[in-house]
N, C-alpha and C positions, 0 to 999 in steps of 0.2 A: 432412262429407257430400260426395258426388261432385258434379261440375259437370254441368249439363244436357247430355245427349248421347243420340244414337240411332244406334249404329254401323250402317253400311250392310251389313255382312255377316250381320246377324241377320234373323230373321223375327219379325213383331210381330202380336199379337192385339189387337183393339179394347179388351179389358179390361186393357190395360197390362202384358201379359206378353210375354216374348220366348223365342225358340228359336234356338239355334246348331246347325244341322243339318250333320252330317258323315256322308254315306252314309245308313245306316239308323239311326244313333244321333243323339240330340239332347240338348243341355244346355239346361235351362230356368231362367228366373228372372223377376224383375219389373223393369219399366223404371225409369229414373231418375224419371219422373213419378210412378209408383206409390209409390216409396220416399219421394219428396219430400212427397206428400200424406199418407202415413202418419205422417211424422215419425220420431222415434227408435224404431227397431225394438228390442224387448226380448226377443222370443221367436219361434222358428220351430218349428211343429209339423209335422214331416216325415211324409210317407206311408210305408208299409212298402215295402221292396224287394219286388218281385214283384207289387205291386198294378197293376191296369190303370187307366189314366187315359183319360178320354173327352173329346175336344175340346169346349170350352165348358162343361165341368162343373168344380166345385172338386176339387182333389186335395190341397191342403194349406192351412194357416192361418199367417198372419203377424200377430203381436201387436205393437202399438206403444203408446206412451204415450197415444195418442189413441183407438185402436180395435183390434178384432180383425177381420181381413179375410181372406176366402177368396182363395186363389190359383187362378186359372182356367187350365185346360190349353189351350195354344194348338194342340195336336195330340193325336191319340190314340196310345196305345202302352203298353208295359209299363215300369214304373219299375225300373231296374237298379242305381241308386246314389242315395244322398242325401248332401248336403254335411254331414257330421258336424261339421265345424268350426263350423257355425252354432249348435250346441248351447251351446258355451262363448262364442262371439263373434257373436251375432246382428247386431251393429252392422256387420258386413262387408257386409250387404245395403245399408246406407246408404252406406258408404265406397266400395264397388266393386261396384255392382249387376250389371255385365256381366263381372266377373272373379271375384275371391274370394267374391263374394256370390251365386254361382249356387246354385240350390236343389236340383234333381234332374237325373239323367241318365236317359234313356229310350230305348227302341227304337221308332222311328217306325213306325206302321202304314201310312204313306204314303197316308193317305186324304185329306189336306188340307194345304195350306200356306197361310199367311195373307198377310201383306203384307211385301214386302222393301224395305229402304232408305227412299228418299224418300217412298214411299207411307205411311209410318207416320204422318205428320202428318195425312193424310186420315182414317186409321182412328181416330186419337186424338181427332179433332174430330167423330166420329160420322158421317162420310160413309159409312163401311163399309169392308170389307176389299177395296178395289179400288185398283189403281194409277191415278194421275191420267193423263189423256191427255197425249201429248207436247206438245200445243198449249197446255196449262194452264201 
């Protein structure tokens, strides 16, 4: 399993999902914390390419030895690719959640961006999708 980390170049959703935005395209996945809580991932149910995902709604499922969990969209847009390698090797989600364990790629509707970098700890603790003040 991967070590605890929250890369500063990603955007985070309070439901433990991330987005790596590059222009209008975004790569999505689940955070280290999410994969750690799930335990050993044994199956990824990807959405169909071309499907529209809506921020805060489920767009896929991840199954582990503990549970089946919805994956929540951190932004809205159209899914343009899925990580086909996870069909044969779903454990990549545990081994490298921010790299080879990415889930889908999409075109961002640019309607919302969540939390960047250090603010992730605030979001994950339930404070909400806000950056902490510089004084904090």
